C-alpha positions as CSV (number, residue, x, y, z in Angstrom):
1,M,-11.8,-10.8,13.4
2,Y,-9.6,-8.0,13.8
3,H,-9.4,-7.1,17.6
4,G,-12.3,-8.7,18.9
5,K,-14.4,-7.2,15.7
6,P,-14.5,-7.5,11.6
7,F,-11.8,-5.6,10.0
8,D,-13.3,-2.7,8.0
9,P,-10.8,-1.2,5.5
10,S,-13.2,1.9,5.0
11,D,-13.1,2.9,8.7
12,A,-10.3,5.1,8.4
13,S,-9.6,5.8,11.9
14,S,-7.6,2.6,11.9
15,I,-5.8,3.7,9.0
16,E,-1.8,4.7,9.6
17,E,-0.7,7.8,7.6
18,I,3.0,7.6,6.0
19,H,4.7,10.6,5.0
20,I,7.7,9.7,2.3
21,D,10.3,12.5,0.7
22,A,9.1,11.7,-2.9
23,S,6.8,12.8,-5.3
24,E,6.8,9.2,-6.8
25,R,8.0,5.8,-6.6
26,T,7.5,2.1,-8.5
27,L,5.0,0.1,-6.5
28,S,7.7,-2.3,-5.5
29,D,10.1,0.4,-3.9
30,L,6.8,1.9,-2.2
31,L,5.9,-2.0,-1.0
32,K,9.2,-2.4,0.3
33,E,9.5,1.1,2.2
34,L,6.2,0.3,3.9
35,G,7.6,-2.9,5.0
36,F,5.1,-4.9,3.1
37,C,7.7,-6.6,1.8
38,A,10.9,-7.4,2.6
39,T,12.5,-8.2,-1.1
40,S,11.3,-8.2,-4.6
41,G,10.4,-11.6,-4.9
42,D,8.5,-11.1,-2.0
43,V,6.9,-8.1,-4.2
44,R,6.3,-10.2,-7.3
45,N,4.9,-13.2,-5.6
46,A,2.2,-10.7,-3.3
47,L,1.7,-9.4,-7.2
48,A,0.8,-13.0,-8.7
49,G,-1.2,-13.6,-5.8
50,N,-3.4,-10.3,-6.7
51,S,-3.1,-9.0,-3.0
52,V,-1.9,-5.6,-3.8
53,R,-4.3,-2.6,-4.6
54,V,-3.7,1.1,-5.2
55,N,-6.8,2.9,-3.9
56,D,-9.0,0.1,-4.2
57,E,-7.8,-1.0,-7.5
58,L,-6.1,-4.6,-7.8
59,V,-2.7,-4.0,-9.3
60,S,-0.2,-6.6,-10.9
61,D,2.8,-4.5,-12.4
62,P,5.8,-3.9,-10.0
63,K,7.3,-1.3,-12.2
64,M,3.8,0.9,-12.0
65,I,4.6,4.5,-11.0
66,I,2.6,5.4,-7.9
67,K,2.1,9.5,-7.8
68,L,2.6,10.4,-4.0
69,S,0.5,13.7,-3.3
70,A,1.1,15.8,0.1
71,K,-2.7,16.8,0.0
72,K,-4.6,13.8,-0.8
73,G,-3.1,10.2,0.3
74,T,-2.7,7.3,-1.6
75,L,-4.3,4.2,-0.3
76,I,-1.8,1.2,-0.8
77,Q,-3.3,-2.2,0.7
78,M,-1.4,-5.8,0.9
79,G,-3.6,-8.4,1.9
80,K,-6.5,-7.8,4.2
81,K,-4.8,-6.2,7.1
82,K,-1.7,-4.3,5.9
83,I,-3.3,-0.9,4.5
84,R,-1.5,2.4,4.5
85,N,-2.5,6.1,3.1
86,V,0.8,7.4,2.1
87,F,1.7,11.0,1.1
88,G,4.8,13.0,-0.6
89,K,6.4,15.8,-0.5
């Protein structure tokens, strides 16, 4: 339950948009910058637990380079409720 109703990740109105002054970031740096993880160890644990998705695809490499676009956001999801739509410059 999410505020009295089931959480629906496809509901675009509930996804926060974040703008970052970069065109690319490593997955590890992006998760820490978004506040999803505090340390690199937290990032490794989240990836080992299969809880991180980028554009609805499961990822497991902390050094993966994420390309960020100013026009089309990149959907970053950790777990069921931590979702951000990230835009670059």
